[in-house]
Each structure stands twice: as structure tokens, then as C-alpha cells.
C-alpha positions in Angstrom: 5.0 4.5 6.3 7.0 7.2 4.6 9.9 6.9 2.2 11.9 9.7 0.6 13.9 10.0 -2.7 15.5 13.0 -4.2 13.4 14.4 -7.1 15.8 17.2 -8.2 15.2 20.9 -8.3 14.6 21.3 -4.6 12.0 18.5 -4.4 11.8 15.2 -2.6 9.5 12.4 -3.8 7.7 11.2 -0.7 6.2 7.7 -0.8 3.1 7.3 1.4 2.0 3.7 2.2 -0.5 1.9 4.4 -0.2 -1.8 5.3 -2.2 -4.5 3.7 -4.2 -5.0 7.0 -5.9 -1.6 6.5 -9.6 -2.4 5.8 -10.7 0.0 3.0 -12.1 0.0 -0.5 -10.5 3.4 -1.3 -7.6 5.3 0.2 -6.1 8.7 -0.5 -3.5 11.0 1.2 -4.7 14.5 2.0 -2.8 17.4 3.5 -1.3 20.8 3.1 0.1 19.8 -0.2 -3.5 19.1 -1.5 -5.1 22.0 0.4 -6.9 19.3 2.3 -9.0 18.7 -0.8 -9.8 15.4 -2.5 -6.2 14.2 -2.0 -4.0 11.9 -4.0 -5.7 8.6 -4.6 -3.6 5.6 -3.5 -3.4 2.3 -5.3 -3.4 -1.1 -3.8 -0.4 -3.1 -4.8 -0.2 -6.9 -5.4 1.1 -7.2 -1.8 -2.1 -5.5 -0.5 -0.4 -2.3 0.6 -1.9 1.1 -0.4 0.7 3.4 -2.0 1.2 6.7 -3.7 4.2 9.1 -4.1 4.1 12.9 -4.2 6.9 15.4 -5.1 7.2 18.0 -2.3 9.4 21.0 -1.7 12.4 20.4 0.5 13.1 22.5 3.6 9.7 22.4 5.1 7.2 20.2 7.0 3.8 19.1 5.8 0.7 18.0 7.7 -1.2 15.1 6.2 -3.7 12.3 7.0 -5.0 9.3 5.1 -8.7 9.3 4.1 -10.2 5.8 3.9 -13.5 5.2 2.1 -14.2 8.9 1.9 -15.1 9.2 5.6 -12.4 7.7 8.0 -9.3 9.6 8.8 -6.1 7.7 9.8 -2.7 9.0 10.7 0.6 7.5 9.6 2.0 5.3 12.3 5.6 6.2 11.3 5.2 9.9 10.8 8.0 12.3 11.8 5.7 14.1 14.2 2.1 14.6 15.2 0.4 18.0 15.8 -3.1 18.8 17.0 -5.6 20.0 14.5 -8.7 22.2 15.0 -11.0 19.1 15.1 -9.6 17.8 18.4 -7.4 15.1 16.7 -3.8 15.0 15.5 -2.4 15.4 12.0 0.7 13.4 10.9 3.7 15.4 9.8 6.4 14.7 7.3 9.6 16.8 7.6 11.7 17.4 4.5 
């Protein structure tokens, strides 16, 4: 699930979250805004949801995916769009 809040100076703070039902010991969000590197680690809240927020530049779209336990890729079920990637799967997209 995605949420958006103004962060000032041409930025939007995007909240990324996964439901409590996601079975994982670790989760992170990876994408164009992390150069698909290690990603932003997500924290499990008291309600069991995984969450993290990232300040991103407005006026563009970003591809992203969730990395679970360092090996499983998941898309966001409420992404703004999905686009094919070079690995034969889809990436989630957030539009700002």
C-alpha cells in the first residue's frame, strides 16, 4: 500500500507498507530511488505491518519492488501501475 505526504521543496514522502499477513523475517523496498541496491529496510509495526517512508522528487514515476528475506520479490498490490522488467516479471510503479 502506498501513501503520500508533501515533504516540501519539490518532494513527496511516500509511505510503503506491506500487510501483516506477509510471511517474512526481513523486508525492504528497492527501486530506481535506491539504484536497485540494498534498498530501504522496512520495520514491522505493532500491528504486524511492514512500513518505511522515503522522500522522493515530485513530477516523475519510480519503479520499485519489495524484497523479502533477501531473496523473494513482491509487488505492491495497490501500485499506481505495473511495467515489465528485463527478468520476465513486472515492477510496481508509484507516480508522483
